[in-house]
N, C-alpha and C positions, 0 to 999 in steps of 0.2 A: 582372931587375926584376919580370917577371910572376910568377915562381915565388915571390918573396918576398911579393908581394901576395896570392897564392893561399894561402900558408901562414898569413899573418896573418889572412886571412878565416876560414880553417878553425879557427884557434885561438880566434877570437871566438865561434864557435858553441858553444852549450851542449851538453853530452853527457849522455845519460840514464844512470841507474845500470846499464842493460843494455848499455852500449856495448861492453864487452869481449866479451860474448856474441855481439853482431852481428859483430864482427871475427873471432872464432874460427870463426864459421859462414859466412864468406865473403860477407857482405852488401855490396852496393854502397850506399855511404853518400852522401846528398845533403843540401844545406841545406834545411830546411823549418821555417818559423815561428821562425827563430832557433836551431834545434836541428840537430844532425847526426843524421839519421834513415835507416833502411834502406828503400830503394825496392824492393829484391828481393834474393833470395839465389841468383839464377841464372835463374829463370823465373817471371814473374808468372802465366802461365797454369797452371803446375804448382802454384803456391802457392794460387791460386784454387780449383782442383779438389781440392786437399788439404783445404781448409776445407769445401767442399761435401760431400765424401765421408767425412771423418774428423774432422780438427781442426787448427787453426792457432793459433800464439802471436803476438800483435801487441804490440809495445812502443808504448804510447800515453802515455808519461810526459810528452810535450810538452804535453798538454792541461792547462789551468789547473785548480788545485784551491784554492778560496778558502773559508776557514772563517769563519763569521759567527755570533757567539754574544752572548748578553746579553739584557737586558730587552726591547728593541725589535727583536730579530733577525728574528722572524717578520713583524712589521709592516713592517719595511723591505723584506723580500723580496716582500711583497704589493704594495709600491709599485713595484718594478722588474720584477716578473715578470707575464706575461700570465695564467699559470695560477694558481689559488688555492692558496696555501700554508697558510692557515688550515685546520685540520682534518686535515692530514697526520699519519699515524701514525708512531710510532717505528719505524725500520727500513724506511721507505718511500722510494722514489725517484719523482720526478715530472718529466716532460719539460715544458719551458716555453720561451718566447721572452722576450728582453729587447728592448724597442722604444724608438725615439726618439719625440718628440712627434708626428711625422707618421705614426707607425704602421710605419715601416720597421724592419727587423730589425737590431739591433746584434749579436745573437748568438742561437744556440739553446743551451740549457743543460740539465743535469740537476741537480735540487735533491735533496739527501739530508737526511732528517730524523733527527737523533740524539735530539732531545728538543724540548720546546715552545720552548726558547730556544737551540737548538744545531743549526746547519745547515752543510752544505757545498754549494757550487756548483761543478760541473765545467763548464768552458767550453772553447771551441776555443782551441788554442794560439796561433794567429795573432791572436786577439782578446784575449788575457789583459791586456795593458797598457791597451787601450781600455776593457775592462770594469772593471778596477780604478779607472781614472780616472772612469768613469761612476758607479760606486758612491760614490766620495768626493764627487762633485759632487751626488749625489742624497740624501745622508744627512740633510741639514737638521739639525734638533735631536733626531733620534732617537738613543737611547743603545744602542750595541752595540760589540762588539770585532770587528775585522776582521784576519785573518791570511792571507797568501798562503803556502800550504804546498807549492806546486808543486815547488820545487827541493829540498825536504827529504824528499820522498816519491817513490816510483816507482809507475807504474801500467801494467798490462798487461791485454789482453783475450784470452781463450782461447775460441775459437768453433769450433763444428762438431758434427755429430750424435753423435760418440763421446766428446765432452769429458766429459759427466757420468759416463761409465763410469770414466774416469780419476779425476775428482774424488771419485766415490763410494768409491774405494779409500783416499782420504785423510780423508774426512769423511762421515758419514752425514747430517749436518744440511744441508749445502749443496745436494745434489740435490733436497731438499724445498722449497727457496726458491721462492716464487711469482715471477712476472715483476714487475719493477720493485720488488723488495725487496732488502734487503741485511742482512748479519750481520757481526759482528766475532768473529774467532777468535784464540786465542792460539797462537803459533808459537814455541816454546822461550822466547826472551827478548824477543820483540816481539809486536805485534798486527798482524793483517792484516784489511782490510775487503774483503768479497766481495759483489758485487752481481750481479744477473741482469737485465741490460737488453739490450745487443747492438746491433750496427750492421751486421750481415752478412746478416740474414735467417735465421741459424742459431741454435740454442740455445748457451748458454755462460755464462761469467762474466767479470766484470772484478775485478781484484785491486789494491788500493792498500796499499802497505807502506812502512815506513821505508826511505829510500834506502840506508842502510848495510847493510840486511839483504836487499836485492833479489837480490844474487848468490847468497847461500846458499839463498834460497827457490827460485830457478831450478834449482839443482843438485838440490834435493830433489824438485821436480816432474818435471823432465825428466832423471832419472838415467840415465846411459848404460847400455845393456844391458837396460833395462826395457821393458815394453809401451808405456809412456807415450811414449817417444821414437819409436815407430812410429806411434802414433795421433795424436800432436800434433807438428807441425813448424813452424819459424819461418816467418812470412809478413811481407811488407813493405807499405809504403804503396800500392804499385801494385795488389796484390790486394785490399787493403782498399777501394780506390776502385771497382774493378769489382764487388766483392761488394755494396757498399752501393747501387750503381746498379741492379743486378738486383733488389735488395730495395726499390727505389723510395724510398730515404731521402735527404733533402736534405743537401747539403754547403754550408757557409757559403762565400761567395765565388762560388758557382755558382747554386744554387736560392734561396739567401737572401743578401740584401745590405741595406744601409741604404736602398736605393730600392725594395725589394720587401717587401710586407706579408705577414704569415703567412696571411691569408685567401686571397690569391691563390695561395699555396703549398699550399692545401688542408689547413692545420694548424688548422682551426677547433676541433678537440677540445682544443687547447692554449691557447685564448683564452677567458677568461671575460668576455664583453662586459658582463655586469651586475654585475661585481665591486663591492662596496661598497653596492649598492642593497638587499640583503636581510640585511645583517649589519653593525651599527655598529662591530664590532671591526676591520673592514678597510675601507680607502678604495679609491679608483680607482687604477689603475696608469698609469704613464707611457705615453702613446699610446692610451689607451682611447677617448677622445672621437673621435680620428681613425679608429680601427678601427670604432667604432659607425657612423660616417658611411659608411665603405667597405662595411660589411655592409648598410646600408640601401639604398645605390645599386647594390650588386653590384660585386664586384671587376672592375677593368678588363681583367684577363687571368687565365688559369687555367693551372696547371701540369699538364701531361699527359705520358703516356708515348708514345714513338714507336717502333713496330716497323718496321724498315727492310729493304728488299730489297738484294741484292748483298753485297759484302764490305767496302765502304768505310763507315766510321763517321762520323756527324755529329760535329762538334766545337763547343765552346763559342763562342757569338756568331754561328754561321752563321744566316742568315736562313731562316725558314720561310715558304713561299709557298703560296697557294691560287690556282692559275693564275698570273697575273702580279702578283697583289696580295700585298704583304708583310703577313703577319698574326701574326708572332711571331718568336721567336729561340730557339736551342738553348742550354741551360745545361750539359749534360753528355752525353757519348756514348762508347760503346765497342763493340767486337765482343764480344758476350756469350759467354764460354767455355762456360757451361752450356746456353744456348739455341742457340748455333751461328749466330747472325746478329746484325747490328748493332742496338743499341737506343740510345735517347736520352731525355732529359727536356727539355721545352721549355715556354715560356710562349706561349700563343696566345690570340686573341680568344675570348671565352666562347662565341660561336655556332659556333665551329669546334672545340670541345673534346670533342664527343661521341665515345665509342669507335666505331671503324669509319670515321670520317672519313678520307678520303685526302688527303694533303698532299704537298708536295715540299720538300726541304731544298736550299738553294742552296749547293753545295760549290765554287763558283768556276767552274772550267772545265766542270764537269758538275753533274748534280743527283742527288739520292738520293730514291727513292720511299719514302714513309712512310705508315703507318696509325696513327691515334690508338688507343692501347691503355690500358686501365685499369691503374693502378698498384696494387700492385707487379707487376713483370714475373714475378717468381718468388715463390711463397708456400709455405712449409713447413706 
């Protein structure tokens, strides 16, 4: 009975266009955001170190890709995004938050600008259905077309200090891309979109391609017997998490939730609090009034890094203490493969958020000594 149930559950999971590649390379597959995804190919630490020293290939096809086009496409995005979309240039990516009326984060996203009336939003895989519903509920009388292209496309991230050496052998243009820019390239009978954003603290690119062409593109990039297969190796979700934590980057469901505002998360750069006040072409965004109030009063908590002693890592929801007083909670933690000691991110009271402050993490039967550290832990 249990075997049948497990098989049914596995069949219900979506499979990315790179699924065969994962199986061929011995990946351990796990359910994640409704998809069957590789957690590792043998060793999370080895994959982490491979990305830091050379390069890694990540399948991120589970992330939502939502195309928004038409007369009011830009105006709509300025209604739902905390960052200003007006004024974005063609070929530009912009990190933003999507908030509820209380200023809590529904998701963090990347907005791609193809033209003045043509955009794509890349959202977290676990939030795709929620964001689609939020967009439909927020469109009002604005005129635009909406298309979810997630399952008709594939997306991968190729990250690491040697990645551009490999990419440069395939294209002279891509290595000249500035950060948070993208370009479209022709590949035989299809197009691929290449952006330069990143979620690991390393240089690299993200590639979006038609799902039917993904397998062929992989074979061209990582052709057996070439230098590319030595410089770039597959990496799973486990290494992606430890890499982004070292880079101090928030993960939805950990550092960002519907109860946590972006100002508390230190994402002030991605929130235009005066949107609509200096240009009549754009109005305010959902949650703007609440965030203005939070900014005026000061966030009730602040996201900080914790550098820890010993070998035990803080875990999500562990309490952070100052003496006997509970002053915060852990959002993410791991034993940093690069730094060689445990690190964590946590929300603490503003007056205990200064770098150098010594705190304690309540780990149940024992405690973990921690020092507040400026984010990111690792900067290239």
